[in-house]
C-alpha positions as CSV (number, residue, x, y, z in Angstrom):
1,M,-72.9,149.7,3.6
2,A,-70.2,147.7,3.4
3,A,-67.8,148.8,0.9
4,K,-67.9,146.9,-2.8
5,V,-64.5,145.7,-3.4
6,K,-63.8,144.0,-7.0
7,S,-62.3,140.8,-7.6
8,K,-59.7,142.2,-10.5
9,G,-56.7,142.4,-8.9
10,T,-57.1,139.8,-6.4
11,A,-54.1,137.4,-6.3
12,L,-52.6,134.0,-4.9
13,L,-48.8,133.8,-4.4
14,M,-46.9,130.9,-3.4
15,E,-44.2,131.0,-1.3
16,I,-40.8,130.0,-3.0
17,A,-37.4,130.3,-1.4
18,S,-38.9,132.9,1.3
19,V,-40.3,134.9,-1.8
20,Y,-43.8,135.0,-2.4
21,T,-44.0,134.8,-5.9
22,A,-47.8,135.0,-8.0
23,I,-49.5,132.2,-9.4
24,T,-50.1,133.6,-12.8
25,G,-52.8,133.3,-15.4
26,L,-55.8,133.4,-12.2
27,K,-59.1,132.6,-13.7
28,Q,-61.2,132.2,-10.3
29,L,-60.1,131.7,-6.8
30,S,-62.4,130.3,-4.2
31,I,-61.6,129.9,-0.5
32,T,-64.1,127.0,0.8
33,G,-65.1,124.8,3.8
34,I,-64.4,127.0,6.9
35,Q,-66.8,125.7,9.4
36,S,-67.3,125.2,13.2
37,E,-68.2,121.8,14.2
38,T,-71.4,121.4,16.2
39,F,-73.2,118.7,18.0
40,E,-76.8,117.7,18.7
41,Y,-77.4,119.0,22.3
42,K,-80.9,117.6,23.4
43,V,-82.0,116.4,26.9
44,L,-85.4,114.5,28.3
45,D,-86.2,117.5,30.7
46,G,-85.3,120.0,28.3
47,A,-86.9,122.1,25.8
48,A,-88.8,120.4,22.9
49,A,-86.5,122.3,20.5
50,I,-82.8,120.6,19.0
51,A,-80.1,122.9,20.5
52,H,-76.5,122.7,19.2
53,S,-73.2,123.1,20.6
54,P,-69.4,124.0,20.0
55,T,-67.2,120.8,19.5
56,G,-63.9,123.3,20.0
57,Y,-63.0,121.5,16.4
58,V,-63.1,123.7,13.0
59,Q,-62.9,122.9,9.6
60,V,-60.3,124.8,7.8
61,A,-60.5,126.1,4.5
62,T,-59.5,124.7,0.8
63,I,-58.3,127.0,-1.7
64,N,-59.7,126.2,-5.2
65,A,-58.6,127.9,-7.7
66,D,-58.7,128.0,-11.9
67,I,-55.8,129.2,-13.5
68,F,-54.6,129.5,-17.5
69,R,-51.6,126.9,-17.1
70,D,-48.4,127.6,-18.8
71,P,-46.0,124.6,-18.6
72,D,-43.2,126.8,-18.7
73,A,-43.5,128.6,-16.0
74,A,-41.9,128.0,-13.0
75,V,-44.4,128.6,-10.5
76,H,-46.7,126.2,-12.4
77,M,-43.9,123.7,-12.4
78,A,-43.5,124.4,-8.8
79,F,-46.9,123.8,-8.0
80,L,-46.7,120.4,-9.3
81,A,-43.9,119.6,-8.1
82,L,-45.7,119.9,-4.5
83,C,-48.4,117.6,-5.7
84,Y,-45.9,114.8,-6.0
85,A,-43.9,115.5,-3.0
86,P,-45.5,117.3,-0.6
87,V,-44.5,120.2,1.9
88,A,-46.1,122.2,3.9
89,T,-45.8,125.4,1.8
90,N,-47.2,129.4,2.6
91,F,-49.5,130.6,0.0
92,K,-50.8,134.5,0.4
93,V,-54.2,135.7,-1.2
94,T,-54.0,139.3,-1.2
95,Y,-57.7,140.9,-2.3
96,A,-57.7,144.1,-4.3
97,D,-59.7,146.2,-1.6
98,A,-58.0,150.3,0.0
99,T,-55.7,148.1,2.3
100,P,-54.7,145.7,0.6
101,L,-55.9,142.6,2.8
102,S,-53.7,139.8,2.7
103,E,-54.3,136.4,4.0
104,I,-51.3,133.6,4.7
105,Y,-52.1,129.8,4.5
106,S,-50.4,127.2,5.6
107,G,-50.9,124.6,2.7
108,V,-50.3,120.9,3.4
109,G,-52.2,119.2,0.7
110,F,-52.0,119.6,-3.1
111,G,-54.2,118.9,-6.3
112,M,-53.7,119.9,-10.2
113,D,-56.3,119.2,-12.9
114,T,-55.2,120.0,-16.0
115,T,-57.6,120.7,-19.1
116,A,-57.1,121.2,-22.6
117,A,-60.4,122.2,-24.8
118,P,-61.0,123.4,-28.0
119,A,-63.2,126.8,-26.8
120,D,-60.7,127.7,-24.1
121,G,-56.8,127.8,-23.4
122,L,-54.8,125.6,-21.6
123,S,-56.3,125.4,-18.0
124,S,-55.6,123.7,-14.3
125,S,-57.7,123.7,-11.7
126,I,-55.6,123.6,-8.5
127,T,-56.4,122.8,-4.7
128,I,-54.8,123.3,-1.9
129,Q,-56.0,121.9,2.0
130,T,-54.9,124.3,4.6
131,S,-53.8,123.6,7.8
132,G,-55.2,126.3,10.0
133,A,-56.7,129.5,10.1
134,P,-54.9,132.4,7.9
135,S,-52.5,134.6,9.6
């Protein structure tokens, strides 16, 4: 049976001036969209089933996170600056497993949506489009 790894302690860090700095107030993190591309492979003289073959292309990950936004936090402002003037930037995801495992992604596209609601603290949803497999 696989080990159960708790979510508490998972961190998203942004590289700022060669130092990985935690994006504070992390509420939720998801890494989505990783998928290898295929094409349908069917021939007139073959089996009745439609087969699939790989194209060799891969759709890389998008990192989505929900945070409690602090407009005075330097790392939150640094991320917002990337939205207006994007520069390839490394992001590290560290899980709370026994090792702990870290994956470093190169971020190339960035987005931030902010919400102020009466029943919640000031929050932002951030999006990081990566450029390849994590290292």
